[in-house]
GUBA-948072 format. One record per residue (C-alpha): residue in three letters; chain; y, x, z. Coordinates in nm, 4 decimals. Layout:
<rs>
R  rest  kette        c2        c1        c3
R   ALA      A         Y         X         Z
...
</rs>
This chain:
<rs>
R  rest  kette        c2        c1        c3
R   MET      A   20.9812    1.6140   -5.6119
R   GLN      A   20.7792    1.5686   -5.2579
R   VAL      A   20.4893    1.3605   -5.2867
R   ILE      A   20.3520    1.1999   -4.9125
R   ASP      A   20.0000    1.0406   -4.9698
R   ARG      A   20.0992    0.7419   -4.7152
R   ASN      A   19.7799    0.6023   -4.6701
R   LYS      A   19.6436    0.9144   -4.5625
R   ALA      A   20.0090    1.0487   -4.3267
R   LEU      A   19.9632    0.6884   -4.1611
R   ALA      A   19.5815    0.7336   -4.0576
R   THR      A   19.7084    1.0797   -3.9054
R   PRO      A   19.8448    1.0936   -3.5356
R   PRO      A   20.1709    1.1506   -3.5175
R   LEU      A   20.1350    1.4407   -3.3145
R   LEU      A   19.9979    1.6774   -3.6218
R   ARG      A   20.1886    1.4697   -3.9147
R   LEU      A   20.4922    1.7765   -3.8894
R   ALA      A   20.4678    2.1391   -3.7446
R   PHE      A   20.7588    2.0145   -3.5471
R   ARG      A   20.5608    1.8127   -3.3305
R   PRO      A   20.3355    2.0140   -3.1709
R   PHE      A   20.5445    2.3489   -3.1546
R   PHE      A   20.8602    2.1940   -3.0306
R   LEU      A   20.6368    2.0563   -2.7510
R   GLY      A   20.4022    2.3180   -2.6596
R   GLY      A   20.6947    2.5600   -2.7007
R   SER      A   20.9063    2.3615   -2.4200
R   LEU      A   20.5933    2.3147   -2.1765
R   LEU      A   20.5274    2.6980   -2.2056
R   ALA      A   20.9012    2.7316   -2.1343
R   LEU      A   20.8261    2.5351   -1.8251
R   ILE      A   20.5877    2.7725   -1.7322
R   VAL      A   20.6577    3.1167   -1.8189
R   VAL      A   20.9845    3.1901   -1.7038
R   PRO      A   20.8614    3.0487   -1.2970
R   LEU      A   20.4981    3.2343   -1.3261
R   TRP      A   20.7128    3.4814   -1.3329
R   LEU      A   20.9488    3.4644   -1.0810
R   LEU      A   20.6486    3.3891   -0.8358
R   ALA      A   20.4856    3.6903   -0.9841
R   LEU      A   20.8035    3.9114   -0.8561
R   GLY      A   20.7563    3.8103   -0.5074
R   GLY      A   20.3547    3.9077   -0.4738
R   LYS      A   20.2179    3.5499   -0.5035
R   PHE      A   19.9111    3.5984   -0.6927
R   ASP      A   19.6222    3.8793   -0.5931
R   TRP      A   19.5613    3.8470   -0.9866
R   SER      A   19.6871    3.9503   -1.3271
R   PRO      A   19.7230    3.8759   -1.6824
R   ALA      A   19.6167    4.1110   -1.9898
R   GLY      A   19.8307    4.4181   -1.9440
R   GLY      A   19.9510    4.3096   -1.6190
R   TRP      A   20.2907    4.0609   -1.5438
R   LEU      A   20.5837    4.2496   -1.7157
R   ALA      A   20.3731    4.2906   -2.0005
R   TRP      A   20.2561    3.9199   -2.0036
R   HIS      A   20.6338    3.8251   -1.9566
R   ARG      A   20.8263    4.0600   -2.2182
R   HIS      A   20.5218    3.9252   -2.4917
R   GLU      A   20.5213    3.5441   -2.3892
R   LEU      A   20.9134    3.4673   -2.3655
R   LEU      A   20.9089    3.5611   -2.7691
R   PHE      A   20.5461    3.5907   -2.9552
R   GLY      A   20.4293    3.2975   -2.7297
R   PHE      A   20.7287    3.0233   -2.6818
R   GLY      A   20.9958    3.1749   -2.9050
R   LEU      A   20.6946    3.1836   -3.1850
R   ALA      A   20.5744    2.8637   -3.1477
R   ILE      A   20.9212    2.7129   -3.2526
R   VAL      A   21.0091    2.9497   -3.5054
R   ALA      A   20.6485    2.7740   -3.7087
R   GLY      A   20.7351    2.4344   -3.6116
R   PHE      A   21.0966    2.4807   -3.7290
R   LEU      A   20.9369    2.6700   -4.0609
R   LEU      A   20.6837    2.5007   -4.1705
R   THR      A   20.8691    2.1910   -4.1156
R   ALA      A   21.1509    2.3050   -4.3314
R   VAL      A   20.9456    2.4494   -4.6093
R   GLN      A   20.8507    2.0876   -4.7153
R   THR      A   21.2838    2.0155   -4.7191
R   TRP      A   21.3385    2.3077   -4.9085
R   THR      A   21.0352    2.3432   -5.1917
R   GLY      A   20.9883    1.9810   -5.2342
R   GLN      A   20.5806    2.0105   -5.1314
R   PRO      A   20.3743    1.8295   -4.8305
R   GLY      A   20.3905    2.0298   -4.5228
R   LEU      A   20.1111    2.1623   -4.3095
R   THR      A   19.9398    1.8341   -4.1106
R   GLY      A   19.6751    1.6833   -3.9862
R   LYS      A   19.3558    1.9198   -3.8738
R   PRO      A   19.4988    2.2050   -4.0370
R   LEU      A   19.8444    2.2177   -3.8533
R   ALA      A   19.5735    2.1134   -3.5397
R   ALA      A   19.3895    2.3839   -3.6367
R   LEU      A   19.7111    2.6160   -3.6391
R   ALA      A   19.8295    2.4895   -3.2672
R   LEU      A   19.5076    2.5814   -3.1302
R   LEU      A   19.5096    2.9564   -3.2042
R   TRP      A   19.8342    2.9711   -3.0886
R   LEU      A   19.7309    2.7742   -2.7509
R   ALA      A   19.4156    3.0006   -2.7320
R   GLY      A   19.6305    3.3350   -2.7790
R   ARG      A   19.8466    3.1657   -2.4585
R   LEU      A   19.5170    3.1716   -2.2579
R   ALA      A   19.3297    3.4527   -2.3982
R   TRP      A   19.6683    3.6388   -2.2396
R   LEU      A   19.6820    3.4595   -1.9123
R   ALA      A   19.2593    3.4817   -1.8811
R   ALA      A   19.2655    3.8414   -1.9984
R   ALA      A   19.0073    3.8265   -2.2282
R   PRO      A   18.8516    4.1361   -2.4033
R   TRP      A   19.1572    4.3292   -2.5879
R   PRO      A   18.9475    4.2370   -2.9307
R   LEU      A   18.9480    3.9020   -2.9073
R   LEU      A   19.3028    3.8870   -2.7805
R   THR      A   19.4063    4.0930   -3.0641
R   VAL      A   19.2223    3.8535   -3.3552
R   LEU      A   19.3869    3.5777   -3.1860
R   GLU      A   19.6762    3.7268   -3.1136
R   LEU      A   19.7534    3.8464   -3.4322
R   GLY      A   19.6226    3.5538   -3.6534
R   PHE      A   19.8947    3.2901   -3.5553
R   PRO      A   20.1790    3.4759   -3.7316
R   LEU      A   19.9583    3.6303   -3.9532
R   LEU      A   19.8586    3.2949   -4.0605
R   LEU      A   20.2114    3.1695   -4.0015
R   ALA      A   20.3219    3.4107   -4.2851
R   TRP      A   20.0976    3.3330   -4.5314
R   LEU      A   20.1434    2.9490   -4.5027
R   MET      A   20.4819    2.9860   -4.5779
R   GLY      A   20.5069    3.2898   -4.8325
R   ARG      A   20.2443    3.0170   -5.0066
R   ALA      A   20.4665    2.7399   -5.0110
R   LEU      A   20.7582    2.9360   -5.1259
R   TRP      A   20.5718    3.1350   -5.4027
R   ARG      A   20.4209    2.7707   -5.5667
R   VAL      A   20.7957    2.7264   -5.6585
R   ARG      A   20.9377    3.0504   -5.6784
R   GLN      A   21.2438    2.9813   -5.4154
R   GLN      A   21.3065    3.3746   -5.3323
R   ARG      A   21.6137    3.2797   -5.1478
R   ASN      A   21.3928    3.2144   -4.8413
R   TYR      A   21.1664    3.5141   -4.9394
R   PRO      A   21.3393    3.7610   -4.6130
R   LEU      A   21.1651    3.4895   -4.4229
R   VAL      A   20.8481    3.5793   -4.4727
R   ALA      A   20.9314    3.9392   -4.4274
R   LEU      A   21.0579    3.9109   -4.1173
R   LEU      A   20.7216    3.6822   -4.0226
R   LEU      A   20.5270    4.0203   -4.1554
R   LEU      A   20.7287    4.2148   -3.9592
R   LEU      A   20.6946    4.0037   -3.6345
R   THR      A   20.3094    4.1158   -3.6867
R   LEU      A   20.3016    4.3986   -3.7411
R   VAL      A   20.5907    4.4540   -3.4054
R   ASP      A   20.3574    4.2435   -3.2150
R   ALA      A   20.0676    4.4785   -3.3532
R   ILE      A   20.2765    4.7991   -3.1864
R   ALA      A   20.2929    4.6242   -2.7991
R   MET      A   19.9482    4.5198   -2.8512
R   ALA      A   19.8477    4.8755   -2.9083
R   GLY      A   20.0946    4.9795   -2.5944
R   LEU      A   19.8426    4.7384   -2.3295
R   VAL      A   19.5331    4.8720   -2.4688
R   ALA      A   19.6408    5.2422   -2.5067
R   GLY      A   19.7908    5.1640   -2.1610
R   ASN      A   20.1282    5.2810   -2.2777
R   ASP      A   20.4476    5.1154   -2.2003
R   ASP      A   20.6622    5.3079   -2.4100
R   TRP      A   20.4681    5.1233   -2.7153
R   GLN      A   20.4914    4.8137   -2.5665
R   ARG      A   20.8486    4.7763   -2.4973
R   ARG      A   20.9516    4.9368   -2.8762
R   GLY      A   20.7035    4.6057   -3.0111
R   VAL      A   20.8604    4.3632   -2.7990
R   LEU      A   21.2709    4.4705   -2.8486
R   GLY      A   21.1611    4.5067   -3.1970
R   GLY      A   21.0758    4.2274   -3.2273
R   LEU      A   21.3468    4.0164   -3.0113
R   TRP      A   21.6305    4.1632   -3.2892
R   LEU      A   21.3767    4.0382   -3.5307
R   VAL      A   21.3949    3.7247   -3.4034
R   ALA      A   21.7842    3.7720   -3.3634
R   ALA      A   21.7505    3.8794   -3.7645
R   MET      A   21.5909    3.4853   -3.8187
R   MET      A   21.8484    3.3398   -3.5793
R   GLY      A   22.1216    3.5087   -3.7803
R   LEU      A   21.9743    3.4045   -4.1270
R   ILE      A   21.9157    3.0423   -4.0611
R   GLY      A   22.1868    3.0043   -3.7883
R   GLY      A   22.4117    3.1004   -4.1009
R   ARG      A   22.2922    2.8388   -4.2797
R   VAL      A   22.2588    2.4927   -4.0377
R   ILE      A   22.5751    2.5895   -3.7909
R   PRO      A   22.8385    2.5248   -4.0883
R   PHE      A   22.6304    2.2526   -4.2205
R   PHE      A   22.5442    2.0596   -3.8891
R   THR      A   22.9265    2.1363   -3.8203
R   GLN      A   23.0249    1.9868   -4.0915
R   ARG      A   22.7838    1.7070   -4.1028
R   GLY      A   22.8639    1.5878   -3.7323
R   LEU      A   23.2413    1.6128   -3.7258
R   GLY      A   23.2531    1.3970   -4.1196
R   ARG      A   23.4743    1.6860   -4.2620
R   LYS      A   23.4849    1.6902   -4.6546
R   GLU      A   23.3555    2.0758   -4.7111
R   MET      A   23.1121    2.3009   -4.5185
R   VAL      A   23.2701    2.6712   -4.4944
R   ALA      A   23.1456    2.8784   -4.7615
R   PRO      A   22.9354    3.1689   -4.6923
R   TRP      A   23.0252    3.5313   -4.6943
R   ALA      A   22.7357    3.6810   -4.9212
R   TRP      A   22.8284    3.9862   -4.7888
R   LEU      A   22.8646    3.9203   -4.4429
R   ASP      A   22.5252    3.7168   -4.4844
R   TRP      A   22.3289    4.0370   -4.6098
R   GLY      A   22.4920    4.2950   -4.3546
R   LEU      A   22.3848    4.1315   -4.0667
R   LEU      A   22.0446    4.0686   -4.1602
R   GLY      A   22.0150    4.4055   -4.2773
R   GLY      A   22.1757    4.5409   -3.9864
R   SER      A   21.9547    4.3336   -3.7250
R   ALA      A   21.6774    4.3805   -3.9166
R   LEU      A   21.7522    4.8071   -3.8736
R   ILE      A   21.7811    4.7515   -3.5073
R   ALA      A   21.4774    4.6088   -3.4763
R   VAL      A   21.2756    4.9087   -3.6454
R   LEU      A   21.4827    5.1519   -3.4988
R   TYR      A   21.3372    4.9879   -3.1373
R   ALA      A   20.9821    4.9709   -3.3046
R   ALA      A   21.0014    5.2938   -3.4039
R   GLY      A   21.1832    5.4194   -3.0377
R   SER      A   21.4917    5.5674   -3.1849
R   ALA      A   21.7123    5.2547   -3.0023
R   LEU      A   21.5297    5.3367   -2.6108
R   LEU      A   21.8019    5.5765   -2.5341
R   PRO      A   22.1618    5.5635   -2.5790
R   ASN      A   22.3184    5.7448   -2.9528
R   ALA      A   22.6290    5.6629   -3.0551
R   LEU      A   22.5375    5.5448   -3.4009
R   THR      A   22.2973    5.2542   -3.2739
R   GLY      A   22.5944    5.2128   -3.0318
R   LEU      A   22.8255    5.1400   -3.3627
R   LEU      A   22.5758    4.9999   -3.5701
R   PHE      A   22.5469    4.7237   -3.2310
R   ALA      A   22.9429    4.6969   -3.2596
R   VAL      A   22.9421    4.6217   -3.6157
R   LEU      A   22.6703    4.3276   -3.5777
R   ALA      A   22.9144    4.1783   -3.2502
R   LEU      A   23.1989    4.2037   -3.5319
R   GLY      A   23.0208    4.0626   -3.8156
R   HIS      A   22.9036    3.7581   -3.5738
R   LEU      A   23.1930    3.7391   -3.3929
R   ILE      A   23.3635    3.6910   -3.7658
R   ARG      A   23.1224    3.3960   -3.8294
R   LEU      A   23.1858    3.2269   -3.4980
R   VAL      A   23.5182    3.1899   -3.5754
R   ARG      A   23.5487    3.0857   -3.9856
R   TRP      A   23.2716    2.8056   -3.8197
R   HIS      A   23.5101    2.6556   -3.5282
R   ASP      A   23.6183    2.3363   -3.5362
R   GLY      A   23.8544    2.1672   -3.2003
R   GLY      A   23.6135    1.8549   -3.3266
R   LEU      A   23.3607    2.0204   -3.1878
R   TRP      A   23.3754    2.0336   -2.8385
R   ARG      A   23.3294    1.6698   -2.8234
R   VAL      A   22.9954    1.6487   -2.9942
R   PRO      A   22.6638    1.8556   -2.7437
R   LEU      A   22.4734    1.8680   -3.0495
R   LEU      A   22.7349    2.1455   -3.1919
R   TRP      A   22.8790    2.3019   -2.8985
R   SER      A   22.5842    2.3773   -2.7616
R   LEU      A   22.4563    2.5678   -3.0923
R   HIS      A   22.8165    2.7944   -3.0989
R   LEU      A   22.7678    2.8248   -2.7390
R   ALA      A   22.3824    2.9812   -2.8063
R   TYR      A   22.6199    3.2030   -3.1238
R   ALA      A   22.8593    3.3647   -2.8567
R   TRP      A   22.5696    3.4619   -2.6659
R   LEU      A   22.4194    3.6655   -2.9683
R   VAL      A   22.7958    3.8130   -3.0225
R   LEU      A   22.7576    3.8992   -2.5899
R   ALA      A   22.4125    4.0958   -2.6754
R   CYS      A   22.5340    4.2944   -2.9326
R   ALA      A   22.8331    4.3991   -2.7730
R   GLY      A   22.6523    4.4627   -2.4722
R   MET      A   22.4054    4.7122   -2.6065
R   ALA      A   22.6953    4.8633   -2.8653
R   LEU      A   22.8705    4.9202   -2.5412
R   TRP      A   22.5725    5.1014   -2.3836
R   HIS      A   22.4799    5.3233   -2.6304
R   PHE      A   22.8449    5.4343   -2.5894
R   GLY      A   22.7639    5.5568   -2.2793
R   VAL      A   22.8846    5.2399   -2.0343
R   ALA      A   22.6837    5.2260   -1.7232
R   LEU      A   22.5456    4.8791   -1.7508
R   ASN      A   22.2169    4.7894   -1.7584
R   PRO      A   22.1042    4.7339   -2.0885
R   SER      A   21.8618    4.4549   -1.9670
R   LEU      A   22.1474    4.2509   -1.9134
R   ALA      A   22.2571    4.2634   -2.2735
R   VAL      A   21.9068    4.1740   -2.3619
R   HIS      A   21.9006    3.8498   -2.1381
R   CYS      A   22.1901    3.7649   -2.3107
R   LEU      A   22.0017    3.7332   -2.5854
R   THR      A   21.6721    3.6032   -2.4783
R   VAL      A   21.8243    3.3762   -2.2242
R   GLY      A   22.1702    3.2835   -2.3949
R   ALA      A   22.0871    3.3296   -2.7793
R   MET      A   21.7878    3.3108   -2.8126
R   ALA      A   21.6483    2.9729   -2.6030
R   GLY      A   21.9847    2.8229   -2.6518
R   LEU      A   21.9522    2.8337   -3.0422
R   ILE      A   21.6377    2.6948   -2.9737
R   LEU      A   21.7119    2.3773   -2.7580
R   ALA      A   21.9675    2.2863   -3.0140
R   MET      A   21.8402    2.2864   -3.2772
R   ILE      A   21.5424    2.1510   -3.1438
R   ALA      A   21.6881    1.8755   -3.0129
R   ARG      A   21.8508    1.8087   -3.3434
R   VAL      A   21.5743    1.8678   -3.5643
R   SER      A   21.3442    1.6372   -3.3585
R   LEU      A   21.5760    1.3324   -3.3580
R   GLY      A   21.6491    1.3834   -3.7424
R   HIS      A   21.2799    1.4197   -3.8283
R   THR      A   21.1967    1.1470   -3.5778
R   GLY      A   21.4294    0.8931   -3.7671
R   ARG      A   21.6655    0.8714   -3.5035
R   PRO      A   22.0410    0.8805   -3.4802
R   LEU      A   22.1574    1.1673   -3.3979
R   GLN      A   22.2964    1.0659   -3.0508
R   PRO      A   21.9909    1.2330   -2.7744
R   PRO      A   21.9310    1.1114   -2.4675
R   LYS      A   22.0417    1.0858   -2.1658
R   GLY      A   22.0786    1.4301   -2.0222
R   MET      A   22.0396    1.6909   -2.2756
R   ALA      A   22.4243    1.7295   -2.2525
R   LEU      A   22.3244    1.8381   -1.9269
R   GLY      A   22.0279    2.0357   -2.0449
R   PHE      A   22.2425    2.2383   -2.2797
R   VAL      A   22.4589    2.3017   -1.9894
R   LEU      A   22.2353    2.4377   -1.7870
R   LEU      A   22.0527    2.6020   -1.9974
R   ASN      A   22.4007    2.8181   -1.9921
R   LEU      A   22.4193    2.8567   -1.6642
R   ALA      A   22.0803    2.9787   -1.6688
R   GLY      A   22.1832    3.2724   -1.9096
R   LEU      A   22.5129    3.3524   -1.6329
R   SER      A   22.2594    3.3485   -1.3569
R   ARG      A   22.0522    3.6086   -1.5028
R   VAL      A   22.3397    3.8248   -1.6307
R   LEU      A   22.6174    3.7877   -1.4186
R   LEU      A   22.4809    3.6499   -1.0862
R   VAL      A   22.2424    3.9129   -1.0577
R   LEU      A   22.5113    4.1613   -1.0481
R   VAL      A   22.5606    4.0087   -0.6782
R   ASN      A   22.2802    3.8567   -0.5682
R   THR      A   21.9678    3.9523   -0.7232
R   HIS      A   21.7374    3.7190   -0.5658
R   VAL      A   22.0088    3.4199   -0.5853
R   GLY      A   22.0679    3.5523   -0.9168
R   LEU      A   21.6939    3.5302   -1.0606
R   GLY      A   21.6204    3.1856   -0.8525
R   LEU      A   21.9014    2.9712   -1.0091
R   ALA      A   21.8237    3.0988   -1.2990
R   THR      A   21.4811    2.9922   -1.3114
R   LEU      A   21.5741    2.6106   -1.1759
R   CYS      A   21.8935    2.5953   -1.4441
R   TRP      A   21.5808    2.7019   -1.7245
R   VAL      A   21.3187    2.4693   -1.6197
R   LEU      A   21.5620    2.1658   -1.5499
R   ALA      A   21.6799    2.2276   -1.9044
R   PHE      A   21.3436    2.2339   -2.0607
R   GLY      A   21.1933    2.0054   -1.8545
R   LEU      A   21.5104    1.7249   -2.0036
R   PHE      A   21.4232    1.8160   -2.3011
R   VAL      A   20.9682    1.7574   -2.2300
R   TRP      A   21.0903    1.4276   -2.0527
R   GLY      A   21.3594    1.3032   -2.3177
R   TYR      A   21.2011    1.4313   -2.6664
R   GLY      A   20.8011    1.4361   -2.5859
R   PRO      A   20.7252    1.0118   -2.6652
R   MET      A   20.9681    1.1045   -2.9532
R   LEU      A   20.7174    1.3345   -3.0547
R   VAL      A   20.3865    1.2393   -3.0034
R   ARG      A   20.4968    0.8506   -3.1289
R   ALA      A   20.5955    0.7456   -3.5429
R   ARG      A   20.8628    0.8005   -3.6885
R   ALA      A   21.1070    0.5225   -3.5597
R   ASP      A   21.1919    0.4263   -3.9082
R   GLY      A   20.8565    0.3880   -4.0008
R   HIS      A   20.8596    0.6380   -4.2331
R   PRO      A   20.5237    0.8547   -4.2594
R   GLY      A   20.6744    1.2212   -4.1507
</rs>
């Protein structure tokens, strides 16, 4: 049973009462910075560069800066519900958020490698420890795989960091791509739980679509294996067996999506945004399968299906819903948020398809849509995240 010291909670600034508040806000603000800076850097607008150069920074920060911040906010908030134990709050939460922020600033300022490495690897390692400790206290084995994924994320981040220190772009790519597919594994694990649940609750259906355990474990293991193959360098070149694995993953995610579908979801932005994001994951796996089978397409397109369409799409949809529930508000997004979901999907289409017609227009439109989408979130949800719950609850 969860026990909350109400007086202590009310004495804590609202921004530090639960992890989703600082990390959803901080991650979204970083999203507003990372992509426009990268576009300006591509245009040669800067005469300085962050640690490892602009390409390394762009690769890394989209995943280990933006993505991992949202993961931290979600997991450290959800684990309170899962375990019935009080979540991270107050000064410890502030310290963790400052560690994340210090890593972002150190990377951008090209801080000395020893300092940058400690800051960068310290965050995911501490996050894994906090999650593991909370789950171990109640022996909640069901969520142990999340701790394993966080530890693997720390490992691949270390590979990326080693590549930067050694000036080895191959290692850096291995670490980042391995990390992306670990996040895909996490998306499959968490998405497999919350998307059918949110759909059932959002549409008022009597029953939720029952999960297929064999499919859930297969998708988790397959995505983790892909991450290992990237980290080892085996998936950086076309390989038919790797292509077969990607094809199986695409089929498995598609089967899930079909099973979860309900015609009523297209009337609810908080639902269709989740389903569209998951559809991008199918496309990412299918695109990588085609490339590994020898089809002449740029694998970067499939990677951006994963990063822009699936990862960012699922993040925006999840934080839009979770923030409402955990700030004591009805599950009705602020005015304009539905447009934000549309814009993010347009960003994905521009980055994956329009660039094939006109690279500059595609990148420019993708950046504009991305900034507007996350700008709408910060505008609509920022006040909620820094203020007390609307229902008076101390959380």
